[in-house]
C-alpha positions as CSV (number, residue, x, y, z in Angstrom):
1,X,179.8,-130.5,112.5
2,X,182.0,-129.4,115.4
3,X,180.7,-127.2,118.1
4,X,184.2,-126.9,119.7
5,X,186.3,-123.8,119.7
6,X,189.1,-123.9,117.2
7,X,192.5,-124.8,118.6
8,X,195.5,-122.4,118.7
9,X,197.0,-124.2,115.7
10,X,193.8,-123.9,113.7
11,X,193.5,-120.2,114.7
12,X,197.1,-119.6,113.4
13,X,196.3,-121.6,110.3
14,X,193.2,-119.5,109.7
15,X,195.2,-116.3,109.9
16,X,197.7,-117.6,107.3
17,X,194.9,-118.7,105.0
18,X,193.2,-115.4,105.4
19,X,196.4,-113.6,104.4
20,X,196.6,-115.9,101.3
21,X,193.0,-114.9,100.3
22,X,193.8,-111.3,100.8
23,X,196.9,-111.7,98.6
24,X,194.7,-113.2,95.8
25,X,192.7,-110.0,95.6
26,X,195.6,-107.6,96.1
27,X,198.1,-109.3,93.7
28,X,195.9,-111.4,91.3
29,X,196.1,-108.8,88.6
30,X,199.8,-109.5,88.3
31,X,199.3,-113.2,87.3
32,X,199.5,-112.5,83.6
33,X,199.1,-116.2,82.7
34,X,195.4,-115.8,83.6
35,X,194.7,-113.2,81.0
36,X,194.9,-115.5,77.9
37,X,192.1,-115.7,75.4
38,X,190.6,-118.2,75.0
39,X,190.2,-118.5,78.7
40,X,193.2,-119.5,80.7
41,X,193.3,-123.2,81.5
42,X,194.4,-122.3,85.0
43,X,191.2,-120.4,85.6
44,X,189.2,-123.4,84.4
45,X,191.1,-125.7,86.7
46,X,190.5,-123.4,89.6
47,X,186.8,-123.4,88.8
48,X,186.7,-127.2,88.7
49,X,188.4,-127.4,92.1
50,X,185.8,-125.0,93.6
51,X,182.9,-126.9,92.3
52,X,184.4,-130.3,93.3
53,X,184.8,-128.9,96.9
54,X,181.1,-128.0,97.0
55,X,179.6,-131.2,95.6
56,X,182.0,-133.7,97.2
57,X,182.7,-132.1,100.5
58,X,180.3,-129.2,101.5
59,X,176.9,-130.4,100.5
60,X,177.2,-134.0,101.9
61,X,178.6,-132.7,105.2
62,X,175.9,-130.0,105.8
63,X,173.2,-132.6,105.0
64,X,174.8,-135.0,107.4
65,X,175.3,-132.3,110.0
66,X,171.6,-131.4,109.9
67,X,170.6,-135.0,110.9
68,X,173.2,-135.0,113.7
69,X,171.4,-132.2,115.5
70,X,167.9,-133.7,115.2
71,X,167.6,-133.5,119.0
72,X,167.7,-129.7,119.0
73,X,164.1,-128.5,118.5
74,X,164.2,-125.0,116.9
75,X,164.4,-124.9,113.2
76,X,166.1,-128.3,112.8
77,X,163.2,-130.0,111.0
78,X,163.3,-127.3,108.4
79,X,167.1,-127.6,108.1
80,X,167.0,-131.3,107.6
81,X,164.5,-131.1,104.8
82,X,165.6,-127.9,103.1
83,X,169.4,-127.6,103.4
84,X,169.6,-127.7,99.7
85,X,167.0,-125.1,99.4
86,X,169.3,-122.8,101.3
87,X,172.0,-123.5,98.8
88,X,169.5,-122.6,96.1
89,X,168.9,-119.3,97.8
90,X,172.6,-118.6,97.7
91,X,172.7,-119.5,94.0
92,X,169.7,-117.3,93.1
93,X,171.0,-114.4,95.2
94,X,174.2,-114.2,93.3
95,X,172.5,-114.8,90.0
96,X,170.4,-111.8,90.7
97,X,173.4,-109.7,91.4
98,X,175.1,-110.8,88.2
99,X,172.0,-110.1,86.1
100,X,171.6,-106.6,87.6
101,X,175.2,-105.8,86.8
102,X,175.0,-107.2,83.3
103,X,171.8,-105.3,82.5
104,X,173.2,-102.1,83.8
105,X,176.3,-102.6,81.6
106,X,174.2,-103.4,78.5
107,X,172.0,-100.3,79.3
108,X,175.0,-98.1,79.0
109,X,175.7,-97.5,82.7
110,X,179.3,-96.6,83.2
111,X,181.4,-99.3,84.9
112,X,182.5,-96.8,87.5
113,X,178.9,-95.7,88.1
114,X,178.7,-96.0,91.8
115,X,175.3,-97.8,92.1
116,X,176.4,-100.6,89.8
117,X,180.0,-100.9,90.9
118,X,179.2,-100.8,94.6
119,X,176.3,-103.2,94.3
120,X,178.6,-105.8,92.7
121,X,181.5,-105.2,95.1
122,X,179.4,-105.1,98.3
123,X,177.7,-108.4,97.3
124,X,181.1,-110.0,97.0
125,X,182.3,-108.3,100.2
126,X,179.5,-110.1,102.0
127,X,180.6,-113.3,100.3
128,X,184.2,-112.7,101.5
129,X,183.1,-111.9,105.1
130,X,181.3,-115.3,105.1
131,X,184.4,-117.1,103.8
132,X,186.6,-115.3,106.4
133,X,184.3,-116.3,109.2
134,X,184.2,-120.0,108.0
135,X,188.0,-120.2,108.2
136,X,187.5,-120.6,112.0
137,X,184.0,-122.2,112.1
138,X,183.3,-125.0,109.6
139,X,181.3,-128.3,109.8
140,X,184.4,-130.3,110.3
141,X,187.0,-128.9,112.7
142,X,190.7,-129.4,112.4
143,X,193.8,-128.3,110.4
144,X,193.2,-130.7,107.5
145,X,189.7,-129.3,107.0
146,X,191.1,-125.8,107.0
147,X,193.7,-126.6,104.4
148,X,191.1,-128.2,102.1
149,X,188.8,-125.2,102.5
150,X,191.7,-122.8,102.1
151,X,192.9,-124.3,98.9
152,X,189.4,-124.4,97.4
153,X,188.6,-120.8,98.4
154,X,191.9,-119.4,97.2
155,X,191.4,-120.8,93.8
156,X,187.8,-119.7,93.8
157,X,188.8,-116.2,94.8
158,X,191.2,-116.2,91.9
159,X,188.2,-116.9,89.5
160,X,186.1,-114.2,91.2
161,X,188.8,-111.6,91.2
162,X,189.5,-112.2,87.5
163,X,185.8,-111.8,86.7
164,X,185.4,-108.6,88.6
165,X,188.6,-107.1,87.1
166,X,187.3,-107.8,83.6
167,X,183.9,-106.5,84.4
168,X,184.8,-103.3,86.1
169,X,188.4,-102.6,84.9
170,X,190.6,-100.1,86.7
171,X,187.9,-99.0,89.1
172,X,188.0,-102.4,90.6
173,X,191.7,-102.4,90.9
174,X,191.7,-99.0,92.5
175,X,188.9,-99.5,94.9
176,X,187.1,-102.9,94.8
177,X,190.0,-105.2,95.5
178,X,190.8,-103.4,98.7
179,X,187.2,-103.7,99.9
180,X,187.2,-107.4,99.2
181,X,190.6,-108.0,100.8
182,X,189.4,-106.2,104.0
183,X,186.2,-108.2,104.0
184,X,188.1,-111.4,104.5
185,X,189.9,-109.9,107.5
186,X,186.6,-108.6,108.9
187,X,185.0,-112.1,108.6
188,X,187.9,-113.7,110.3
189,X,187.8,-111.1,113.1
190,X,184.1,-111.8,113.6
191,X,184.9,-115.5,113.8
192,X,187.3,-114.9,116.7
193,X,184.7,-113.1,118.9
194,X,181.3,-114.5,117.7
195,X,180.9,-118.3,117.4
196,X,177.5,-119.5,116.3
197,X,175.5,-122.7,116.8
198,X,175.5,-125.8,114.6
199,X,172.3,-125.0,112.8
200,X,173.3,-121.5,111.8
201,X,176.7,-122.8,110.7
202,X,175.0,-125.3,108.4
203,X,172.9,-122.5,106.9
204,X,175.9,-120.3,106.3
205,X,177.8,-123.1,104.6
206,X,174.8,-124.1,102.4
207,X,174.4,-120.5,101.3
208,X,178.1,-120.2,100.5
209,X,177.8,-123.5,98.5
210,X,175.1,-122.0,96.3
211,X,177.1,-118.8,95.7
212,X,180.2,-120.8,94.8
213,X,178.3,-122.9,92.2
214,X,176.8,-119.8,90.6
215,X,180.0,-117.8,90.5
216,X,181.9,-120.7,88.9
217,X,179.2,-121.4,86.3
218,X,178.8,-117.8,85.3
219,X,182.5,-117.6,84.5
220,X,182.8,-121.0,82.8
221,X,179.5,-121.4,80.8
222,X,179.1,-118.3,78.6
223,X,180.2,-119.1,75.0
224,X,182.2,-115.9,74.8
225,X,184.5,-117.1,77.5
226,X,185.7,-120.0,75.3
227,X,186.4,-121.9,78.5
228,X,188.5,-125.1,78.5
229,X,186.3,-128.0,79.4
230,X,189.0,-130.5,79.9
231,X,190.9,-128.2,82.2
232,X,187.7,-127.7,84.2
233,X,187.0,-131.4,84.3
234,X,190.6,-132.1,85.3
235,X,190.5,-129.7,88.2
236,X,187.2,-131.2,89.4
237,X,188.4,-134.8,89.1
238,X,191.8,-134.3,90.8
239,X,190.3,-132.4,93.7
240,X,187.5,-134.8,94.1
241,X,190.0,-137.6,94.3
242,X,191.9,-135.7,97.0
243,X,188.7,-135.0,99.0
244,X,187.7,-138.7,98.8
245,X,191.2,-139.8,99.9
246,X,191.5,-137.7,103.1
């Protein structure tokens, strides 16, 4: 995990990737190829890429990073032993958000009912702030790491955006997508002015990893999605091979 400030090249790259993530939310609705039923193979491929990034790149690196800071006393022993527990907290947190939204929907609460809609959107806004921040501050510094992270998160945002649009409909298009797009910019802006230490960075990345896993699984696993397993497996296999090769 790098404690160095990002270079000017990385900073410029982070801005470009942030704009790409913003574009996913603002213009994802117009990718009509994603709206097929059964589920579009492109969404399943994107989900596979996201999960591959977490398992092949993120979790091994945050675990390794925890051992590299063993000479720093405060909280490191906990981090070394429980980095995967932090990822579980991220998983459970977003599972709770999804369950609450689903129960409200099944209970007849309107999709544009502000408590349900804003709970869902604000949870993903926090998620996007974290991603925007990590564009500048990741375990592994450098442009190559940024590109790998940016590709994985762009495809992951595509999956999240599709799910939110189909859950909330026009109210998401009219309001929610703007909040999520702005959240990426907010996270990046915080990253420019507020670097954090290695331990906190590992915690943030672990939490994000758990959230990514949950959000991909909740889109791919339900039977009504009729997801395409081979497309998912292909995305995971190809991106795993790319991550192992670089």
